[in-house]
C-alpha positions in Angstrom: -28.3 27.0 2.6 -25.1 25.5 1.2 -23.2 28.6 2.4 -24.3 27.8 6.1 -23.4 24.3 5.7 -19.9 25.3 4.8 -19.4 27.9 7.5 -20.8 25.5 10.1 -18.5 22.6 8.9 -15.5 25.3 8.8 -16.5 26.4 12.4 -16.5 22.9 13.7 -13.2 22.1 11.9 -11.7 25.2 13.6 -13.0 24.0 17.0 -11.5 20.5 16.6 -8.1 22.2 15.5 -8.3 24.3 18.5 -8.5 21.2 20.9 -6.1 19.4 18.7 -3.4 22.2 19.4 -4.2 21.8 22.9 -3.4 18.3 23.0 -6.9 17.3 23.5 -7.0 14.8 20.8 -10.1 12.9 21.9 -12.3 16.2 21.9 -10.8 17.4 18.6 -11.8 13.9 17.0 -15.3 14.4 18.4 -15.6 17.5 16.4 -14.0 16.0 13.3 -16.6 13.4 13.5 -19.3 16.0 13.6 -17.9 17.7 10.6 -17.4 14.5 8.7 -21.2 14.0 9.1 -21.9 17.1 7.5 -19.2 16.8 4.8 -18.2 13.0 4.4 -16.0 13.5 1.3 -13.9 16.5 2.4 -10.2 15.4 2.5 -9.3 18.1 5.0 -11.6 16.7 7.5 -10.3 13.1 7.0 -6.6 14.4 7.2 -7.4 16.2 10.5 -9.2 13.0 11.8 -6.5 10.7 10.7 -3.9 12.8 12.4 -6.1 12.9 15.7 -6.5 9.2 15.6 -2.9 8.7 15.0 -2.2 10.8 18.2 -4.6 8.6 20.1 -2.8 5.3 18.8 -5.5 4.3 16.8 -3.4 3.2 13.7 -5.8 1.3 11.5 -8.5 3.9 11.8 -6.1 6.7 11.2 -4.8 4.7 8.2 -8.2 4.6 6.8 -9.0 8.3 7.4 -5.6 9.3 6.0 -6.4 7.4 3.0 -9.6 9.1 2.4 -7.7 12.3 2.6 -5.4 11.3 -0.5 -8.3 12.0 -2.8 -7.4 15.9 -2.2 -6.3 17.7 -5.3 -4.3 20.1 -3.2 -0.5 19.0 -3.3 0.3 20.4 0.1 -2.5 18.4 1.7 -1.7 15.4 -0.3 2.0 15.5 0.7 1.5 16.1 4.3 -1.0 13.1 4.3 1.5 10.8 2.6 3.8 12.0 5.6 1.4 11.1 8.2 0.7 8.0 6.6 4.4 7.0 6.6 4.3 7.6 10.3 1.3 5.6 10.7 2.5 2.6 8.8 5.9 2.8 10.8 3.8 2.7 14.0 2.0 -0.4 12.6 5.2 -2.2 11.8 4.8 -1.8 8.0 8.1 -0.5 6.9 7.6 -1.1 3.3 4.3 0.8 3.2 6.1 3.5 5.4 9.0 3.7 2.9 6.5 4.0 -0.1 4.6 6.9 1.6 7.6 8.9 2.7 8.9 8.6 -1.0 5.5 9.7 -2.2 5.6 12.7 0.2 9.4 13.6 -1.1 8.0 13.7 -4.8 5.5 16.2 -3.9 8.1 18.1 -1.6 11.7 17.2 -2.0 12.6 19.7 0.5 10.7 18.2 3.6 13.5 17.3 5.8 11.2 15.2 8.3 9.9 12.9 5.4 13.9 12.5 4.4 15.0 11.8 7.9 12.0 9.1 8.7 12.8 7.5 5.3 16.3 7.2 6.2 15.2 5.7 9.4 12.9 3.4 8.0 15.6 2.1 5.4 18.0 1.5 8.0 15.7 -0.3 10.1 14.7 -2.6 7.4 18.6 -3.4 6.9 18.8 -4.2 10.4 15.6 -6.3 10.5 17.0 -8.1 7.3 20.4 -8.6 9.0 18.6 -10.0 12.2 16.4 -12.3 10.2 19.4 -13.6 8.5 21.1 -14.4 11.8 17.8 -15.7 13.2 17.6 -18.2 10.0 21.1 -19.0 10.4 20.6 -19.8 14.2 17.5 -21.8 13.2 19.4 -24.0 10.8 22.0 -24.7 13.1 19.8 -25.7 15.8 18.2 -27.9 13.4 21.4 -29.4 12.4 22.2 -30.0 15.9 19.1 -31.6 16.6 19.4 -33.8 13.5 23.0 -34.9 14.9 21.6 -35.6 18.3 18.9 -37.4 16.8 21.4 -39.5 14.7 23.7 -40.0 17.7 20.7 -41.4 19.7 19.9 -43.6 16.7 23.3 -44.8 16.4 23.3 -45.3 20.4 20.1 -47.3 20.1 21.5 -49.4 17.2 24.7 -50.2 19.3 22.6 -51.1 22.3 20.3 -53.3 20.1 23.6 -54.9 18.4 25.0 -55.4 21.9 21.8 -56.7 23.2 21.9 -59.3 20.3 25.5 -60.0 20.8 24.8 -60.9 24.4 22.0 -63.1 23.4 24.3 -64.8 20.8 26.8 -65.4 23.7 24.2 -66.8 25.8 22.9 -69.1 23.1 26.5 -70.2 22.4 27.1 -70.9 26.0 24.1 -72.8 26.2 24.7 -74.8 23.4 28.2 -75.6 24.3 27.1 -76.8 27.8 24.6 -79.2 26.2 27.1 -80.4 24.1 29.5 -81.0 27.1 26.5 -82.5 28.8 25.9 -85.1 26.2 29.5 -85.8 25.5 30.6 -86.2 29.1 29.4 -89.7 29.7 30.5 -93.1 28.3 31.4 -93.3 24.6 29.2 -95.8 22.8 30.4 -98.2 20.2 28.4 -99.4 17.4 
């Protein structure tokens, strides 16, 4: 019974691989899902399913399936899984995770040129992102300073206007007082 199940699972996986090679990733995925139902902990099936999901642009699902494939004791499968996880993380915008995955792949196979190339690309992009973030932060700070200066300038302008209004008011009061004094003192002088 177990032998029949194993040959059935292998046949289903082989059929999925055939469709995968033809670029029919959704059909391949359906075969890998069938195989997974029969052998849920099989790291080869999880790997194949993860790569098919990656090809279909389903990155979160691909990540989950590939993480399941890391339980493999086979160093070649494990290395390929780390490499594909790196690709998945890169597509997800998780550069730090991608870098860690490529490094893990290279530890298992230091001669993997693609993993090396992708690692270098991620490190370069991380450096560029850091530079861009620094520039953005610098621009943000400059904009903040400009806004603060404009605010202070406006406040100073408001204070000057208020001061001018107070001075005008004082002038009016002084003028009124002067006119009152002139009005009182303009008539006859009293003698006591």
